[in-house]
Residue frames as a rotation matrix with the C-alpha (Angstrom) as fourth column:
MET 1
0.062 -0.303 0.951 2.30
0.998 -0.001 -0.065 -34.88
0.021 0.953 0.302 28.93
ASP 2
-0.635 -0.402 -0.660 3.74
0.465 -0.881 0.089 -31.40
-0.617 -0.250 0.746 28.49
SER 3
0.563 0.812 -0.154 1.49
0.430 -0.448 -0.784 -28.67
-0.705 0.375 -0.601 27.11
PRO 4
0.207 -0.488 0.848 2.57
0.946 -0.120 -0.301 -27.13
0.249 0.864 0.437 23.81
ASP 5
-0.664 -0.502 -0.554 4.42
0.604 -0.797 -0.002 -23.85
-0.440 -0.336 0.833 24.02
PRO 6
0.296 0.897 -0.328 1.80
0.480 -0.436 -0.761 -21.08
-0.826 0.068 -0.560 23.52
ALA 7
0.080 -0.322 -0.943 3.98
-0.591 -0.777 0.215 -19.09
-0.803 0.540 -0.253 21.13
THR 8
-0.903 -0.430 0.010 4.76
-0.273 0.591 0.760 -22.14
-0.333 0.683 -0.650 19.02
SER 9
-0.450 0.823 0.346 1.13
0.695 0.566 -0.444 -23.17
-0.562 0.041 -0.826 19.07
GLU 10
0.412 0.588 -0.696 -0.01
0.050 -0.777 -0.627 -19.75
-0.910 0.224 -0.349 17.84
THR 11
-0.309 -0.608 -0.731 2.60
-0.747 -0.321 0.582 -19.77
-0.589 0.726 -0.355 15.07
ASP 12
-0.919 -0.028 0.393 1.51
0.157 0.889 0.430 -23.20
-0.362 0.456 -0.813 13.94
VAL 13
0.009 0.999 0.052 -2.12
0.671 0.032 -0.741 -22.09
-0.741 0.041 -0.670 13.82
LEU 14
0.407 0.115 -0.906 -1.29
-0.330 -0.907 -0.263 -18.94
-0.852 0.406 -0.331 11.86
ASP 15
-0.649 -0.689 -0.323 0.99
-0.586 0.181 0.790 -20.81
-0.485 0.702 -0.521 9.45
ALA 16
-0.704 0.460 0.541 -1.80
0.547 0.837 0.000 -23.32
-0.453 0.297 -0.841 8.81
LEU 17
0.367 0.853 -0.371 -4.25
0.391 -0.503 -0.771 -20.52
-0.844 0.137 -0.518 8.15
LEU 18
0.037 -0.448 -0.893 -1.79
-0.654 -0.687 0.317 -18.93
-0.756 0.572 -0.318 5.75
ASP 19
-0.890 -0.392 0.234 -1.31
-0.124 0.700 0.703 -22.18
-0.439 0.597 -0.671 3.87
ARG 20
-0.266 0.884 0.384 -5.05
0.807 0.422 -0.413 -22.56
-0.527 0.200 -0.826 3.47
ALA 21
0.461 0.412 -0.786 -5.41
0.014 -0.889 -0.458 -18.91
-0.888 0.200 -0.415 2.42
LEU 22
-0.369 -0.689 -0.624 -2.70
-0.696 -0.240 0.677 -19.30
-0.616 0.684 -0.391 -0.21
GLY 23
-0.893 0.095 0.439 -4.59
0.278 0.885 0.374 -22.36
-0.353 0.456 -0.817 -1.41
GLY 24
-0.783 0.570 0.248 -7.57
-0.008 -0.408 0.913 -20.19
0.622 0.713 0.324 -2.17
GLU 25
-0.135 0.745 -0.653 -9.63
0.913 0.350 0.210 -20.55
0.385 -0.568 -0.727 1.01
ARG 26
-0.169 0.104 0.980 -11.10
0.085 -0.989 0.119 -17.08
0.982 0.103 0.159 1.54
SER 27
0.833 0.548 0.069 -12.39
-0.042 -0.062 0.997 -17.82
0.551 -0.834 -0.028 5.08
ALA 28
0.494 -0.741 -0.456 -8.86
0.869 0.394 0.300 -18.77
-0.042 -0.544 0.838 6.18
LEU 29
-0.441 -0.633 0.637 -7.51
0.655 -0.711 -0.253 -15.45
0.613 0.306 0.728 4.87
ILE 30
0.238 0.596 0.767 -10.20
-0.175 -0.750 0.638 -13.52
0.955 -0.286 -0.074 6.72
GLU 31
0.938 0.106 -0.330 -9.40
0.277 0.344 0.897 -15.37
0.208 -0.933 0.294 9.93
LEU 32
0.049 -0.995 -0.083 -5.68
0.991 0.059 -0.118 -14.72
0.123 -0.076 0.990 9.44
LEU 33
-0.388 -0.144 0.910 -6.37
0.284 -0.958 -0.031 -11.01
0.877 0.247 0.412 8.97
GLU 34
0.670 0.681 0.295 -8.52
-0.134 -0.280 0.951 -11.01
0.730 -0.677 -0.097 12.11
HIS 35
0.716 -0.488 -0.500 -5.56
0.697 0.455 0.554 -12.41
-0.043 -0.745 0.666 14.06
LEU 36
-0.198 -0.980 0.010 -2.84
0.970 -0.194 0.144 -10.20
-0.139 0.038 0.989 12.64
GLY 37
0.088 0.308 0.947 -4.70
0.610 -0.769 0.193 -7.01
0.787 0.561 -0.256 11.68
PRO 38
0.945 0.317 -0.080 -4.91
0.255 -0.561 0.788 -5.58
0.205 -0.765 -0.611 15.21
ARG 39
0.292 -0.909 -0.298 -1.12
0.711 -0.002 0.703 -5.72
-0.639 -0.418 0.646 15.53
VAL 40
-0.468 -0.416 0.780 -0.71
0.862 -0.410 0.299 -3.76
0.196 0.812 0.551 12.31
ARG 41
0.433 0.743 0.511 -3.45
0.527 -0.668 0.526 -1.35
0.732 0.041 -0.680 13.33
GLY 42
0.816 -0.156 -0.556 -1.63
0.488 -0.330 0.808 -0.53
-0.310 -0.931 -0.193 16.56
ARG 43
-0.231 -0.971 0.058 1.57
0.818 -0.161 0.552 0.23
-0.526 0.175 0.832 14.71
ILE 44
-0.358 0.163 0.920 -0.23
0.747 -0.541 0.386 2.49
0.561 0.825 0.072 12.24
ALA 45
0.708 0.704 -0.062 -2.15
0.580 -0.529 0.620 4.33
0.403 -0.474 -0.783 14.95
ALA 46
0.480 -0.592 -0.647 1.11
0.618 -0.295 0.729 5.36
-0.622 -0.750 0.224 16.54
ARG 47
-0.534 -0.784 0.317 2.35
0.749 -0.265 0.607 6.87
-0.392 0.562 0.729 13.30
ILE 48
0.046 0.630 0.775 -0.57
0.793 -0.495 0.356 9.18
0.608 0.598 -0.522 12.56
SER 49
-0.892 -0.441 -0.099 0.08
0.419 -0.725 -0.547 12.69
0.170 -0.529 0.831 13.78
PRO 50
-0.245 0.828 -0.505 -2.70
0.601 -0.280 -0.749 14.79
-0.761 -0.487 -0.429 15.38
HIS 51
-0.525 -0.050 -0.850 -2.30
-0.431 -0.845 0.316 17.14
-0.734 0.532 0.422 12.40
HIS 52
-0.806 0.127 -0.578 -3.54
-0.528 0.289 0.799 14.46
0.269 0.949 -0.165 9.98
ARG 53
-0.904 0.419 0.080 -6.14
0.318 0.786 -0.530 12.73
-0.285 -0.453 -0.844 12.11
ALA 54
-0.210 0.861 -0.464 -8.94
-0.404 -0.508 -0.761 14.96
-0.891 0.028 0.454 10.83
ALA 55
0.132 0.222 -0.966 -8.48
-0.990 -0.028 -0.142 13.40
-0.058 0.975 0.216 7.35
VAL 56
0.145 -0.156 -0.977 -7.22
-0.379 0.903 -0.200 9.85
0.914 0.399 0.071 8.05
ASP 57
0.223 -0.155 0.962 -7.16
-0.955 0.162 0.248 7.35
-0.194 -0.975 -0.111 10.90
GLU 58
-0.694 -0.659 0.290 -5.97
-0.611 0.752 0.247 3.82
-0.381 -0.006 -0.925 11.44
ASP 59
-0.054 0.746 0.664 -9.36
0.133 0.664 -0.736 2.32
-0.990 0.048 -0.135 10.55
ASP 60
0.736 0.223 -0.639 -9.21
-0.534 -0.388 -0.751 4.03
-0.416 0.894 -0.167 7.13
VAL 61
-0.165 -0.912 -0.376 -5.76
-0.986 0.140 0.094 2.58
-0.034 0.387 -0.922 6.59
MET 62
-0.701 -0.137 0.699 -6.75
-0.294 0.950 -0.108 -0.93
-0.649 -0.282 -0.706 7.62
GLN 63
0.394 0.902 0.177 -9.88
-0.130 0.246 -0.961 -0.99
-0.910 0.356 0.214 5.45
VAL 64
0.694 -0.202 -0.691 -7.81
-0.720 -0.207 -0.662 -0.34
-0.009 0.957 -0.289 2.34
THR 65
-0.394 -0.911 0.121 -5.04
-0.917 0.399 0.016 -2.62
-0.063 -0.105 -0.993 3.54
TYR 66
-0.291 0.379 0.878 -7.43
-0.168 0.884 -0.437 -5.55
-0.942 -0.275 -0.194 3.97
LEU 67
0.784 0.588 -0.201 -8.77
-0.257 0.013 -0.966 -4.94
-0.565 0.809 0.161 0.47
GLU 68
0.302 -0.780 -0.549 -5.24
-0.932 -0.120 -0.342 -5.02
0.201 0.615 -0.763 -0.89
ALA 69
-0.554 -0.526 0.645 -4.43
-0.694 0.720 -0.008 -8.19
-0.460 -0.452 -0.764 1.05
VAL 70
0.157 0.718 0.679 -7.47
-0.035 0.691 -0.722 -9.96
-0.987 0.090 0.133 -0.38
THR 71
0.926 0.334 -0.178 -7.00
-0.156 -0.091 -0.984 -8.84
-0.344 0.938 -0.033 -3.96
ARG 72
0.514 -0.809 -0.286 -3.19
-0.702 -0.205 -0.682 -9.07
0.493 0.551 -0.673 -4.09
LEU 73
0.694 -0.224 0.684 -2.44
-0.461 0.592 0.661 -12.17
-0.553 -0.774 0.308 -2.04
ALA 74
0.895 -0.348 0.280 -0.63
0.447 0.698 -0.560 -13.66
-0.001 0.626 0.780 -5.02
SER 75
0.521 -0.734 0.435 2.08
-0.187 -0.595 -0.781 -11.01
0.833 0.326 -0.447 -4.59
PHE 76
0.697 -0.278 0.661 3.00
-0.680 0.039 0.733 -12.37
-0.230 -0.960 -0.162 -1.15
ARG 77
0.350 -0.676 -0.649 6.39
-0.624 0.349 -0.699 -14.04
0.698 0.650 -0.300 -1.44
GLY 78
0.400 -0.123 -0.908 6.58
0.356 0.934 0.030 -16.32
0.845 -0.336 0.417 1.60
GLY 79
-0.606 -0.666 0.436 8.14
-0.243 -0.367 -0.898 -16.38
0.758 -0.650 0.061 5.04
GLY 80
-0.553 0.445 -0.704 5.31
0.755 0.625 -0.198 -18.00
0.352 -0.641 -0.682 6.92
SER 81
0.498 0.858 -0.123 2.93
0.821 -0.421 0.387 -16.06
0.280 -0.293 -0.914 9.14
SER 82
0.199 -0.495 -0.846 5.73
0.542 -0.664 0.516 -13.77
-0.817 -0.561 0.136 10.34
GLY 83
-0.842 -0.486 0.234 6.50
0.435 -0.356 0.827 -12.92
-0.319 0.798 0.511 6.75
PHE 84
-0.197 0.860 0.471 2.81
0.810 -0.127 0.572 -12.31
0.552 0.495 -0.672 6.10
LEU 85
0.553 0.339 -0.761 2.66
0.766 -0.566 0.304 -9.97
-0.328 -0.751 -0.573 9.09
ALA 86
-0.361 -0.774 -0.521 5.62
0.368 -0.631 0.683 -8.02
-0.857 0.055 0.512 7.67
TRP 87
-0.808 0.126 0.575 3.96
0.567 -0.101 0.818 -7.92
0.161 0.987 0.010 4.23
LEU 88
0.241 0.971 0.005 0.66
0.891 -0.223 0.396 -6.71
0.386 -0.091 -0.918 5.71
SER 89
0.332 -0.200 -0.922 2.52
0.618 -0.692 0.373 -4.06
-0.712 -0.694 -0.106 7.69
ARG 90
-0.759 -0.650 -0.033 4.23
0.370 -0.473 0.800 -2.79
-0.535 0.595 0.599 4.53
LEU 91
-0.413 0.696 0.588 0.88
0.756 -0.099 0.648 -2.54
0.509 0.711 -0.485 2.75
ALA 92
0.574 0.687 -0.445 -0.54
0.818 -0.451 0.359 -0.51
0.046 -0.570 -0.820 5.62
GLU 93
-0.010 -0.659 -0.752 2.51
0.504 -0.653 0.565 1.72
-0.864 -0.373 0.338 5.89
ASN 94
-0.861 -0.288 0.419 2.43
0.497 -0.302 0.813 2.43
-0.108 0.909 0.403 2.15
ASN 95
0.009 0.948 0.318 -1.26
0.846 -0.177 0.503 3.28
0.533 0.264 -0.804 2.38
LEU 96
0.565 0.165 -0.808 -0.62
0.703 -0.610 0.366 5.71
-0.433 -0.775 -0.461 5.23
VAL 97
-0.463 -0.817 -0.344 2.31
0.427 -0.545 0.722 7.37
-0.777 0.187 0.601 3.43
ASP 98
-0.741 0.209 0.638 0.23
0.617 -0.164 0.770 7.75
0.266 0.964 -0.007 0.27
ALA 99
0.356 0.928 -0.110 -2.72
0.889 -0.301 0.346 9.22
0.288 -0.221 -0.932 2.17
ILE 100
0.371 -0.270 -0.888 -0.57
0.542 -0.713 0.444 11.80
-0.754 -0.646 -0.118 3.89
ARG 101
-0.729 -0.678 0.092 1.23
0.438 -0.359 0.824 12.67
-0.526 0.641 0.559 0.65
MET 102
-0.509 0.592 0.625 -2.06
0.696 -0.145 0.703 13.23
0.507 0.793 -0.339 -1.16
ILE 103
0.507 0.653 -0.562 -3.57
0.859 -0.438 0.266 15.17
-0.073 -0.618 -0.783 1.71
GLU 104
-0.036 -0.636 -0.771 -0.65
0.366 -0.726 0.582 17.55
-0.930 -0.261 0.259 1.58
ALA 105
-0.858 -0.310 0.411 -0.77
0.474 -0.165 0.865 17.71
-0.200 0.937 0.288 -2.23
GLU 106
-0.009 0.954 0.301 -4.46
0.949 -0.087 0.302 18.61
0.314 0.288 -0.905 -2.13
LYS 107
0.460 0.149 -0.875 -3.58
0.614 -0.766 0.192 21.72
-0.641 -0.626 -0.444 -0.17
ARG 108
-0.058 -0.529 -0.847 -1.40
-0.445 -0.746 0.496 22.91
-0.894 0.405 -0.192 -3.04
PRO 109
0.526 0.374 0.764 -2.91
0.362 0.714 -0.599 21.39
-0.770 0.591 0.240 -6.19
ASN 110
-0.656 -0.723 -0.217 -0.90
-0.037 -0.256 0.966 21.35
-0.754 0.642 0.141 -9.38
PRO 111
0.224 0.858 -0.462 -3.20
-0.594 -0.256 -0.763 22.41
-0.773 0.445 0.452 -12.22
LYS 112
-0.258 -0.378 -0.889 -1.22
-0.948 0.274 0.159 20.25
0.184 0.884 -0.430 -14.63
LYS 113
-0.960 -0.200 0.196 -2.18
-0.254 0.916 -0.309 17.13
-0.118 -0.347 -0.930 -12.67
ARG 114
-0.423 0.882 0.208 -5.93
0.670 0.459 -0.583 17.42
-0.610 -0.108 -0.785 -13.02
VAL 115
-0.593 0.334 0.733 -8.29
0.570 -0.469 0.675 18.90
0.569 0.818 0.087 -15.58
ARG 116
-0.981 0.187 0.056 -9.99
-0.178 -0.741 -0.647 22.00
-0.080 -0.645 0.760 -14.16
GLY 117
-0.364 0.931 0.004 -13.63
-0.931 -0.364 -0.035 21.76
-0.031 -0.016 0.999 -13.15
ALA 118
-0.536 0.278 0.797 -15.98
-0.102 0.916 -0.388 18.88
-0.838 -0.289 -0.462 -12.54
ARG 119
-0.514 0.409 -0.754 -17.76
-0.843 -0.076 0.533 17.18
0.160 0.910 0.384 -15.41
VAL 120
0.465 0.786 0.407 -20.47
-0.815 0.559 -0.149 14.58
-0.345 -0.263 0.901 -15.70
SER 121
0.916 -0.178 0.360 -18.42
0.278 0.928 -0.248 12.30
-0.290 0.327 0.899 -17.93
PRO 122
0.084 -0.981 -0.175 -14.72
0.277 -0.146 0.950 12.09
-0.957 -0.128 0.259 -18.78
ASP 123
0.916 0.097 -0.389 -13.39
-0.328 -0.375 -0.867 13.80
-0.231 0.922 -0.312 -21.88
ALA 124
0.747 -0.660 -0.080 -10.28
0.371 0.513 -0.774 13.02
0.552 0.548 0.628 -23.94
ASP 125
0.116 -0.747 0.655 -8.14
-0.422 -0.634 -0.648 15.53
0.899 -0.201 -0.389 -22.02
SER 126
0.371 0.050 0.927 -8.97
-0.928 0.068 0.367 14.02
-0.045 -0.996 0.072 -18.63
MET 127
0.985 -0.037 0.170 -8.17
0.044 0.999 -0.033 10.49
-0.169 0.040 0.985 -19.88
VAL 128
0.494 -0.857 0.149 -4.85
0.326 0.024 -0.945 11.57
0.806 0.515 0.291 -21.34
ALA 129
0.135 -0.425 0.895 -4.01
-0.739 -0.645 -0.194 13.54
0.660 -0.636 -0.401 -18.17
LEU 130
0.734 0.178 0.655 -4.63
-0.614 0.586 0.529 10.39
-0.290 -0.790 0.540 -16.12
ILE 131
0.901 -0.433 0.028 -2.42
0.389 0.779 -0.492 8.27
0.191 0.454 0.870 -18.39
GLU 132
0.213 -0.859 0.465 0.38
0.049 -0.466 -0.883 10.83
0.976 0.211 -0.057 -18.07
LEU 133
0.358 -0.016 0.933 -0.12
-0.843 -0.436 0.316 11.23
0.402 -0.900 -0.169 -14.33
VAL 134
0.864 0.006 0.503 0.40
-0.301 0.809 0.506 7.55
-0.404 -0.588 0.700 -13.59
GLY 135
0.040 -0.985 -0.168 3.52
-0.738 -0.142 0.660 7.58
-0.674 0.098 -0.733 -15.76
VAL 136
0.465 0.161 0.871 2.47
0.311 0.891 -0.330 5.07
-0.829 0.424 0.364 -18.41
THR 137
0.221 -0.407 0.886 3.72
0.968 -0.021 -0.251 7.35
0.121 0.913 0.389 -21.18
SER 138
-0.120 -0.279 -0.953 5.35
0.376 -0.901 0.216 10.69
-0.919 -0.332 0.213 -21.73
THR 139
-0.919 -0.190 0.347 4.42
0.377 -0.151 0.914 10.85
-0.121 0.970 0.210 -25.42
ALA 140
-0.530 0.765 -0.366 1.58
-0.604 -0.643 -0.470 13.10
-0.595 -0.028 0.803 -26.63
PRO 141
-0.434 0.416 0.799 -1.25
0.484 0.856 -0.183 10.94
-0.760 0.307 -0.573 -27.99
SER 142
-0.935 0.264 0.237 -3.09
0.123 -0.386 0.914 11.52
0.333 0.884 0.328 -31.22
ALA 143
-0.558 0.795 0.239 -6.62
-0.826 -0.503 -0.254 12.84
-0.082 -0.339 0.937 -30.95
ALA 144
0.204 0.652 -0.730 -8.06
-0.672 0.636 0.381 9.60
0.712 0.413 0.568 -32.35
ALA 145
-0.412 -0.421 -0.808 -6.12
0.250 0.801 -0.545 7.51
0.876 -0.427 -0.224 -29.87
ALA 146
-0.970 0.041 0.241 -7.28
-0.235 -0.419 -0.877 9.64
0.065 -0.907 0.415 -26.97
HIS 147
-0.196 0.979 0.058 -10.91
-0.979 -0.192 -0.061 9.10
-0.048 -0.069 0.996 -27.90
ASP 148
0.548 0.466 -0.695 -10.71
-0.640 0.768 0.010 5.44
0.538 0.440 0.719 -28.90
GLU 149
0.112 -0.538 -0.835 -7.82
0.179 0.838 -0.516 3.22
0.977 -0.091 0.191 -27.77
VAL 150
-0.838 -0.458 0.297 -7.19
-0.172 -0.295 -0.940 5.08
0.518 -0.839 0.168 -24.52
LYS 151
-0.189 0.851 0.490 -10.86
-0.975 -0.221 0.007 5.01
0.114 -0.476 0.872 -23.55
ARG 152
0.611 0.423 -0.670 -11.19
-0.438 0.885 0.159 1.32
0.660 0.196 0.725 -24.35
ALA 153
-0.211 -0.786 -0.581 -8.02
0.235 0.536 -0.811 0.46
0.949 -0.308 0.072 -22.47
LEU 154
-0.815 -0.050 0.578 -9.05
-0.482 -0.494 -0.723 2.49
0.322 -0.868 0.379 -19.41
ASP 155
0.176 0.971 0.164 -12.54
-0.959 0.131 0.252 1.02
0.223 -0.202 0.954 -19.38
ALA 156
0.475 -0.024 -0.880 -11.12
-0.131 0.987 -0.098 -2.52
0.870 0.162 0.465 -19.59
VAL 157
-0.589 -0.752 -0.297 -8.71
0.227 0.199 -0.953 -1.98
0.776 -0.629 0.054 -16.69
LEU 158
-0.657 0.414 0.631 -11.31
-0.732 -0.551 -0.400 -0.22
0.182 -0.724 0.665 -14.55
ALA 159
0.388 0.867 -0.313 -13.70
-0.758 0.493 0.427 -3.11
0.525 0.072 0.848 -15.10
ARG 160
0.249 -0.380 -0.891 -11.13
0.256 0.913 -0.317 -5.51
0.934 -0.149 0.325 -13.61
MET 161
-0.720 -0.570 0.396 -10.42
-0.166 -0.413 -0.895 -3.35
0.674 -0.710 0.203 -10.56
PRO 162
-0.573 0.550 -0.608 -12.20
0.805 0.239 -0.543 -3.58
-0.153 -0.800 -0.580 -7.20
PRO 163
0.235 0.790 0.567 -15.27
0.875 -0.426 0.231 -1.35
0.424 0.441 -0.791 -7.53
ASP 164
0.756 0.026 -0.654 -14.03
0.456 -0.737 0.498 1.21
-0.469 -0.675 -0.569 -4.99
TYR 165
-0.347 -0.932 -0.105 -10.81
0.443 -0.261 0.857 1.71
-0.827 0.251 0.504 -6.96
ALA 166
-0.541 0.181 0.821 -12.69
0.826 -0.070 0.559 2.22
0.158 0.981 -0.112 -10.20
GLN 167
0.554 0.832 0.001 -15.14
0.809 -0.539 0.235 4.65
0.196 -0.130 -0.972 -8.61
VAL 168
0.408 -0.483 -0.775 -12.37
0.372 -0.687 0.624 6.84
-0.834 -0.543 -0.100 -7.22
ILE 169
-0.664 -0.694 0.278 -10.65
0.502 -0.138 0.854 6.98
-0.554 0.706 0.440 -10.62
ARG 170
-0.277 0.630 0.726 -13.86
0.881 -0.135 0.453 7.83
0.384 0.765 -0.517 -12.45
MET 171
0.717 0.673 -0.183 -15.04
0.686 -0.634 0.356 10.49
0.124 -0.381 -0.916 -9.99
TYR 172
0.550 -0.547 -0.631 -11.77
0.248 -0.614 0.749 12.10
-0.797 -0.569 -0.202 -8.89
ASP 173
-0.458 -0.889 0.002 -9.47
0.232 -0.117 0.966 11.78
-0.858 0.443 0.260 -11.90
LEU 174
-0.731 0.145 0.667 -11.83
0.683 0.150 0.715 11.60
0.003 0.978 -0.209 -14.85
GLN 175
0.284 0.917 0.281 -14.80
0.849 -0.376 0.371 13.66
0.446 0.133 -0.885 -13.68
GLY 176
-0.493 -0.602 0.629 -12.74
0.242 -0.789 -0.565 16.13
0.836 -0.127 0.534 -11.65
GLN 177
0.662 0.749 0.023 -14.83
0.142 -0.156 0.978 15.80
0.736 -0.644 -0.209 -8.47
PRO 178
-0.024 -0.673 0.739 -13.19
-0.795 -0.435 -0.422 17.08
0.606 -0.597 -0.525 -5.27
ALA 179
-0.758 -0.378 -0.531 -12.06
-0.045 0.843 -0.536 14.51
0.650 -0.383 -0.656 -2.73
ALA 180
-0.841 0.480 0.250 -14.72
-0.362 -0.156 -0.919 15.63
-0.402 -0.863 0.305 -0.26
ALA 181
0.055 0.907 -0.417 -17.50
-0.984 -0.022 -0.177 14.92
-0.170 0.420 0.892 -2.80
VAL 182
-0.135 -0.179 -0.974 -16.03
-0.502 0.861 -0.089 11.54
0.855 0.477 -0.206 -3.68
ALA 183
-0.955 -0.281 -0.098 -15.78
-0.047 0.468 -0.882 10.64
0.294 -0.838 -0.460 -0.01
ALA 184
-0.543 0.820 0.181 -19.37
-0.651 -0.275 -0.708 11.66
-0.530 -0.503 0.683 0.64
ASP 185
0.175 0.601 -0.780 -20.65
-0.955 0.297 0.015 9.68
0.240 0.742 0.626 -2.32
MET 186
-0.159 -0.360 -0.919 -18.72
-0.247 0.916 -0.316 6.55
0.956 0.177 -0.234 -1.24
GLY 187
0.862 0.490 0.134 -19.46
-0.219 0.121 0.968 6.88
0.458 -0.863 0.212 2.46
ARG 188
0.403 -0.825 -0.395 -15.73
0.877 0.472 -0.091 6.96
0.261 -0.310 0.914 3.27
SER 189
0.546 -0.331 -0.770 -13.28
0.297 -0.782 0.547 9.45
-0.783 -0.527 -0.329 4.67
GLU 190
0.861 -0.319 -0.397 -11.13
-0.509 -0.546 -0.665 11.65
-0.005 0.774 -0.633 2.46
GLY 191
-0.088 -0.948 0.305 -8.10
-0.875 0.220 0.432 9.76
-0.477 -0.228 -0.849 3.70
ALA 192
-0.037 0.149 0.988 -9.58
0.132 0.981 -0.143 6.49
-0.991 0.125 -0.056 2.44
VAL 193
0.921 0.389 0.016 -10.26
0.098 -0.192 -0.976 8.12
-0.377 0.901 -0.215 -0.92
TYR 194
0.475 -0.822 -0.314 -6.61
-0.878 -0.465 -0.109 9.14
-0.056 0.328 -0.943 -1.25
MET 195
-0.350 -0.621 0.701 -5.43
-0.570 0.735 0.367 5.62
-0.744 -0.271 -0.611 -0.39
LEU 196
0.358 0.562 0.746 -7.88
0.332 0.669 -0.664 3.99
-0.873 0.485 0.052 -2.80
ARG 197
0.947 -0.008 -0.321 -6.70
-0.279 -0.513 -0.812 6.38
-0.159 0.858 -0.488 -5.52
ALA 198
0.072 -0.997 -0.032 -3.04
-0.952 -0.078 0.295 5.55
-0.297 0.009 -0.955 -4.90
ARG 199
-0.374 -0.168 0.912 -3.71
-0.130 0.983 0.127 1.83
-0.918 -0.071 -0.390 -5.12
ALA 200
0.678 0.659 0.326 -5.86
0.288 0.171 -0.942 2.31
-0.677 0.733 -0.074 -8.21
HIS 201
0.693 -0.505 -0.515 -3.00
-0.713 -0.589 -0.380 4.19
-0.112 0.631 -0.768 -9.85
ASP 202
-0.340 -0.799 0.496 -0.72
-0.668 0.577 0.470 1.28
-0.662 -0.172 -0.730 -9.05
ARG 203
0.037 0.444 0.895 -3.12
0.317 0.844 -0.432 -1.02
-0.948 0.300 -0.110 -10.88
LEU 204
0.922 0.299 -0.248 -3.21
-0.099 -0.436 -0.894 1.30
-0.375 0.849 -0.373 -13.87
ARG 205
0.190 -0.935 -0.299 0.58
-0.951 -0.250 0.179 1.26
-0.243 0.250 -0.937 -14.09
ASP 206
-0.477 -0.388 0.789 0.60
-0.352 0.907 0.232 -2.53
-0.805 -0.167 -0.569 -13.88
GLU 207
-0.162 0.591 0.790 -2.21
0.469 0.751 -0.466 -3.26
-0.869 0.295 -0.398 -16.29
LEU 208
0.651 0.399 -0.646 -2.43
-0.333 -0.614 -0.715 -0.58
-0.682 0.681 -0.267 -18.97
PRO 209
0.761 -0.376 0.528 -0.96
0.635 0.599 -0.488 -1.71
-0.133 0.707 0.695 -22.28
SER 210
-0.297 -0.940 -0.167 2.32
0.783 -0.340 0.521 -0.34
-0.546 0.024 0.837 -23.54
GLU 211
-0.090 0.277 -0.957 2.21
-0.113 -0.957 -0.266 3.14
-0.989 0.085 0.117 -25.02
SER 212
-0.938 -0.262 -0.227 2.57
-0.247 0.048 0.968 1.77
-0.243 0.964 -0.110 -28.55
LYS 213
-0.535 0.826 0.175 -1.01
0.835 0.549 -0.036 0.56
-0.126 0.127 -0.984 -28.20
PHE 214
0.229 0.719 -0.656 -2.19
0.666 -0.607 -0.433 4.15
-0.710 -0.338 -0.618 -27.72
PHE 215
0.282 -0.231 -0.931 -0.14
-0.188 -0.965 0.183 6.35
-0.941 0.124 -0.316 -29.96
SER 216
0.993 0.098 0.066 0.38
0.056 0.094 -0.994 6.94
-0.104 0.991 0.088 -33.64
VAL 217
0.147 -0.984 0.104 3.82
0.604 0.173 0.778 6.41
-0.783 -0.051 0.620 -35.09
GLY 218
-0.740 -0.562 0.369 5.22
0.633 -0.398 0.663 9.24
-0.226 0.725 0.651 -37.16
């Protein structure tokens, strides 16, 4: 009896793992990532320039990418294990691009993007600045909305986020802590902080209510 073709056999195994993962089996997803992650990691490693390696490396990228794969598996749109590999690669590439973009932006900070100075707890200005930064609204909020509706909405969305995402938002965007301090507190690299922040901003755009929830009319 002929032996199965190794390539076909591997594809069958990976497709089966994917089916189980999509059915909600977390252990199957972890096994699938263990199979395919090293391929993505190799691609990412080749794209990181020596100039940026002090702030981000492929392990940083993959840590955030795995988190995204676990929490956003429902956004995968099919194509079998090869499609999943392409999807995972896009997640990793987006994370790397965002990390590099934010590393470069940190070198030339725009004072309009963040409230000056660190604070123990967020104030109305920092919350409104965050809302405007992620592009949820371009309308100036009323003072009451900034203190009440905006705070409640932000707290609700942050409570649904992975803890690392919420921590980055609270420390970096709302408290005004520098990336180095956030990284030290979280036990991560600055590059990972930038990637977590980018993904957290994506969640804010997706989940914050429409601007009519926040702002007075007339």
